[in-house]
C-alpha positions in Angstrom: -5.2 36.0 25.8 -2.3 37.3 28.2 0.3 34.5 29.2 1.2 33.5 32.9 4.1 34.4 34.2 6.7 31.5 33.6 7.9 31.9 37.2 4.6 30.2 38.1 6.4 26.9 37.1 9.1 27.6 39.9 11.9 27.0 37.9 15.5 28.5 38.5 16.9 31.3 36.4 18.4 29.2 34.1 15.6 27.4 33.0 13.4 30.3 33.3 14.9 32.1 30.6 15.1 28.9 28.5 11.4 28.5 29.0 11.1 32.7 28.0 13.3 32.1 24.5 10.7 29.1 24.0 7.9 31.4 24.2 10.0 33.9 21.7 10.5 31.2 19.0 7.0 29.3 19.1 6.0 30.8 15.9 9.6 29.4 14.4 8.9 26.3 15.9 5.4 25.9 14.2 6.8 27.1 10.9 9.5 24.3 11.3 6.9 21.7 11.9 4.7 22.8 8.9 7.8 22.8 6.5 9.0 19.1 8.1 5.5 17.5 7.9 4.9 19.0 4.2 8.0 17.7 3.1 7.7 14.3 4.4 4.4 14.0 3.2 5.4 15.1 -0.4 8.4 12.5 -0.2 6.1 9.9 0.6 3.6 10.3 -2.1 6.3 10.9 -4.7 7.7 7.3 -3.8 4.7 5.3 -3.6 5.2 4.6 0.3 1.8 3.7 2.1 2.4 4.3 5.8 -0.4 4.3 9.0 0.4 8.0 9.6 2.5 11.1 9.8 2.5 13.0 12.5 4.1 16.1 14.7 3.5 18.2 17.5 5.5 21.2 19.2 6.2 20.5 22.7 3.6 22.4 24.8 5.1 24.4 27.4 3.9 22.6 30.5 5.5 19.6 29.4 8.9 21.6 28.4 8.9 23.2 32.0 8.2 20.0 33.3 11.3 18.7 31.4 13.5 21.5 32.5 12.7 21.0 36.0 13.9 17.2 36.0 16.7 17.5 33.6 17.1 21.4 33.3 20.4 21.2 34.7 21.8 19.0 31.6 21.0 22.1 28.9 23.2 24.8 28.7 20.6 26.4 26.4 17.4 25.8 24.9 18.5 24.8 21.3 20.2 21.6 23.1 16.9 20.4 23.5 16.1 18.6 20.3 12.7 17.4 20.6 11.2 20.5 21.0 9.5 20.5 17.5 8.9 16.1 16.9 7.5 14.4 13.8 6.8 10.8 13.6 6.6 8.3 10.7 4.7 5.2 11.3 5.0 2.6 8.5 3.4 -0.9 7.8 6.5 -2.7 7.5 10.2 -2.8 8.9 11.9 -2.1 5.9 9.8 1.2 4.9 11.5 2.6 7.7 14.9 2.4 6.0 13.3 3.6 2.9 12.1 6.5 4.6 14.9 7.4 6.5 17.0 7.5 3.4 14.5 10.2 1.9 14.8 12.1 5.0 19.1 11.7 4.7 18.5 13.0 1.1 16.0 15.9 2.1 17.3 17.1 5.8 20.6 18.0 7.2 21.1 15.5 9.7 22.9 15.8 13.0 24.5 12.7 12.8 26.4 13.2 16.4 22.8 13.2 18.1 20.6 10.8 15.9 20.5 7.4 17.1 19.0 4.0 15.7 18.1 2.6 18.7 17.0 -0.7 17.1 20.8 -1.1 17.1 20.5 -1.1 20.7 17.8 -3.6 21.2 19.1 -5.8 24.0 17.8 -9.5 24.8 16.1 -8.6 28.1 15.0 -5.2 27.1 10.9 -5.3 26.6 10.7 -1.8 24.8 10.3 -1.5 20.9 13.0 0.6 19.3 12.8 3.5 17.0 15.1 5.2 14.5 15.6 9.0 15.3 16.9 11.7 13.3 17.8 15.1 14.6 17.5 17.3 11.4 17.9 21.2 10.4 15.9 22.4 7.4 18.4 23.1 4.5 18.3 26.4 2.8 17.6 24.8 -0.4 14.2 23.4 1.2 13.0 26.6 2.4 15.1 30.2 3.2 13.5 33.7 4.6 16.2 35.9 5.5 14.3 38.0 8.2 14.0 34.1 10.3 17.0 32.4 9.6 16.3 30.4 12.9 14.4 28.1 10.9 17.5 26.7 9.6 19.3 26.6 12.7 16.5 25.0 14.9 17.2 21.4 15.1 13.8 19.2 15.2 13.5 15.5 15.8 12.2 12.7 12.8 11.2 9.3 14.7 10.7 6.5 12.3 9.1 3.4 13.7 6.5 0.6 12.5 2.7 0.0 13.2 3.5 -2.8 15.8 6.5 -1.0 17.5 4.3 2.2 17.8 1.2 0.0 19.2 3.7 -1.6 21.6 5.3 1.8 22.5 1.7 3.0 23.8 1.0 0.0 25.7 4.5 0.1 27.3 4.0 3.5 28.2 0.4 2.9 29.7 1.2 -0.4 31.8 5.4 -0.8 31.7 8.1 0.5 33.1 8.0 4.0 34.3 11.6 4.4 35.8 10.8 4.7 39.5 8.4 1.8 39.7 10.2 -1.6 39.8 8.2 -4.4 37.6 7.7 -7.6 39.1 9.6 -10.4 37.5 6.8 -12.2 36.3 5.3 -9.3 34.6 8.5 -8.2 33.3 9.2 -11.9 32.1 5.4 -11.7 30.0 6.2 -8.1 28.9 9.3 -9.7 27.2 7.6 -12.6 25.9 5.2 -10.0 24.0 8.1 -7.9 22.6 9.5 -10.5 21.1 5.9 -12.0 19.4 5.8 -8.3 17.9 9.3 -8.2 16.8 8.6 -11.9 15.0 5.4 -10.3 13.5 7.1 -7.4 12.1 9.8 -9.2 10.6 7.5 -12.0 9.1 4.9 -9.3 7.7 8.2 -7.7 5.6 8.9 -11.4 4.6 6.0 -12.2 3.2 5.6 -8.7 1.3 8.9 -9.3 -0.2 8.0 -12.9 -1.2 4.9 -11.9 -2.5 6.8 -9.1 -4.8 9.1 -11.7 -5.9 6.5 -13.8 -6.9 4.6 -11.1 -9.0 7.6 -10.4 -10.6 8.3 -14.1 -11.3 4.8 -14.1 -12.9 5.5 -11.3 -15.0 8.5 -12.5 -16.4 6.6 -15.8 -17.4 3.8 -14.0 -18.9 5.9 -11.6 -21.1 8.0 -14.6 -22.1 4.8 -16.4 -23.3 5.5 -19.3 -20.7 1.6 -19.4 -20.2 1.4 -23.1 -19.4 3.8 -22.3 -16.0 1.5 -19.6 -14.7 -1.0 -20.6 -12.5 -4.7 -18.6 -13.1 -5.3 -16.0 -10.3 -6.0 -12.4 -9.9 -2.3 -11.3 -10.4 -1.7 -13.7 -13.5 -4.5 -12.7 -15.0 -4.4 -9.2 -15.0 -0.8 -9.3 -16.5 -2.0 -11.6 -19.2 -4.6 -9.0 -20.0 -2.2 -6.3 -20.0 -0.9 -8.4 -23.3 -4.4 -7.5 -25.2 -4.7 -11.5 -25.9 -8.2 -11.1 -27.2 -7.7 -7.8 -29.4 -7.1 -9.6 -32.4 -10.4 -11.8 -32.2 -12.2 -8.8 -31.3 -11.1 -6.7 -34.5 -12.1 -9.7 -36.7 -15.5 -10.0 -35.1 -16.1 -6.0 -35.2 -15.1 -6.1 -39.0 -17.9 -8.2 -39.7 -20.3 -4.8 -39.4 -17.6 -2.7 -39.5 -18.4 -1.6 -35.9 -16.5 -0.1 -33.2 -15.2 -2.0 -30.2 -16.3 -0.7 -26.4 -13.6 -1.1 -23.8 -15.0 -2.8 -21.3 -13.0 -4.8 -17.9 -12.4 -8.7 -18.5 -11.5 -9.2 -15.1 -15.1 -10.8 -14.1 -14.0 -13.7 -16.9 -11.4 -14.7 -14.1 -14.0 -16.3 -12.1 -15.9 -18.0 -15.4 -12.7 -19.4 -16.4 -12.1 -20.9 -13.1 -15.7 -22.0 -13.0 -15.3 -23.9 -16.4 -12.5 -25.7 -14.8 -9.4 -23.8 -16.4 -6.0 -23.9 -14.2 -3.5 -21.8 -16.2 -2.9 -18.8 -18.6 -1.8 -21.7 -20.8 -5.6 -23.5 -20.8 -6.8 -20.1 -22.2 -4.1 -19.9 -24.6 -5.0 -23.3 -25.8 -8.8 -22.3 -26.3 -7.9 -19.2 -28.2 -5.7 -21.3 -30.7 -8.3 -23.9 -31.0 -11.6 -22.4 -31.0 -11.2 -18.8 -32.1 -12.2 -19.6 -35.7 -15.1 -21.2 -34.2 -15.8 -18.1 -32.0 -15.7 -16.1 -35.0 -18.3 -18.2 -37.0 -20.5 -17.9 -33.6 -20.3 -14.0 -33.7 -21.0 -14.0 -37.4 -24.0 -15.9 -36.7 -25.4 -13.5 -33.8 -24.6 -10.2 -35.4 -24.1 -11.0 -39.4 -27.1 -9.1 -41.0 -28.1 -7.0 -37.9 -27.4 -3.1 -37.8 -25.0 -3.5 -34.7 -22.5 -1.1 -35.0 -21.1 -1.2 -31.5 -19.4 -4.1 -29.7 -18.1 -4.6 -26.2 -14.4 -5.8 -25.9 -15.6 -8.7 -24.1 -17.7 -10.4 -27.1 -14.5 -12.4 -28.0 -13.9 -13.9 -24.8 -17.4 -14.5 -24.1 -17.7 -16.4 -27.6 -14.5 -18.4 -26.7 -16.4 -19.7 -23.7 -19.5 -20.5 -25.3 -18.0 -22.5 -28.0 -15.9 -24.1 -25.3 -19.2 -25.1 -23.4 -20.8 -26.1 -26.6 -18.1 -28.3 -27.6 -17.7 -29.9 -24.1 -21.0 -30.9 -24.8 -22.5 -29.2 -21.6 -25.5 -28.0 -23.9 -28.5 -25.8 -23.0 -27.9 -26.4 -19.2 -24.3 -25.5 -19.4 -24.6 -22.4 -21.4 -27.7 -21.7 -18.8 -25.2 -21.9 -16.0 -22.7 -19.9 -17.8 -25.1 -16.7 -18.2 -26.1 -17.3 -14.7 -22.5 -17.1 -13.5 -21.9 -14.3 -16.0 -25.2 -12.0 -15.5 -26.9 -13.1 -12.4 -29.7 -15.8 -12.4 -32.7 -15.1 -14.3 -35.3 -16.9 -16.5 -33.8 -15.0 -19.4 -30.8 -17.0 -19.2 -32.3 -20.2 -19.9 -34.5 -18.9 -22.6 -31.0 -17.3 -24.4 -29.4 -20.5 -23.9 -32.2 -22.8 -25.5 -32.3 -20.0 -28.7 -28.4 -20.4 -29.1 -28.6 -23.9 -29.2 -31.1 -24.1 -31.8 -29.0 -21.2 -33.9 -25.6 -22.9 -33.4 -26.8 -26.3 -34.1 -25.9 -25.5 -38.0 -22.5 -24.5 -37.4 -19.9 -26.6 -38.6 -18.1 -26.9 -35.3 -21.3 -28.6 -33.5 -21.3 -30.8 -36.7 -17.9 -32.6 -36.2 
C-alpha cells in the first residue's frame, strides 16, 4: 500500500525531512527493537529474574509527527529523538529494577549523558511514579551487519519500573496531570496520598521478600548443621530436610528384607501427616527416627517378610514410622484409621486395614513393653 505524503501533517521543512528519514529507517528501527527485546528476555531467563512484562514498540508515524509538531524545533536531526524505539521491563519488586539495570549496563552501550534515573528526582509534592530510563545502543559484539551499520548507531530507550509504578503511570495518564489543565488542590492532594501508599507498598513487598529469603537461608543453615530442634516444621524446612535423604537408611534396610528395589516417590504429603500427628519441629521427626527405626523395621518385616514383593516405595520407612508412633501412643485402631484416612482419603477399607494391623502387630516386641 502506497504511503501518504508526509506533507499531509503540515510540518515545516525541517520536521518533514526528519519524518522522511524516519520512513527510510523504519526497518532498521524494527530490527533494533527485535535485537534489544531478545537480549533482555535472554538476560532475564539466564539470571532467573521473573518480571511482569517485557514490552517494546517503534513509535508510530502519526505519534512522531505529533511530537515534531510540538517540539520539532528542539531537534537538530532525527537521531536526537531517543524514544523512537522504546522497550520497557516491568518488575515485581523495586530491587529487581536495579538488577535488570545492571544487566542492561553490562550488555548495551549506555548513553549516560542522556540517561536518567527519575527515581532520584522524586519530589515530596510530585504525584507521578518514577522510572529508570536508559538510552542505549546495540554494541557490535552483540550484533553487526556491515550492510546496516546504523543498527549500531541509532539509540533506543529502556524503561525500567515496578508493577505498581506502571499501574500508577497508567492511572495518572488517564486521570491526572495533562500539562494544560490545572488540577484542583483537593484532587492533587488525593493523588499524592495514593502515590505515597503505592510507594510504601512497593518498598514493603521488597522488604518482605528479603526477609523471607533471609529466613530460608537461615533455615537451610540450621538444617545443614543438624540443629533440627530449632527448626519449625513447615513446607520450606521439610523440603530442606528431605534433601538430606533422612529416611534412606531405613528404606534400604527394609528393602533388604526381600532384596527389593526402591521406587522413588515424593514424601511431601507426609508434612501434613506429621503436623496432624502433632509434630512441631524437625527435631520431633529426628527423635522419632532415633527411637522407632528398629520398631518400624520389625513392622516392615511383619508386612512384607515371606511375600514376593520385590519393589517398595521410598515412602515405606516414613509410613511405618508414623504407624509405630500411633501404636506406641495408644491411639489404637481408631488412630490408625484416622491416619489412613488422612493419607489416602476416607474409605471403609482404611478401618479394615487398621483392624488387621492391630491384630498382626499385637505380637511385636514394642507393643508388649
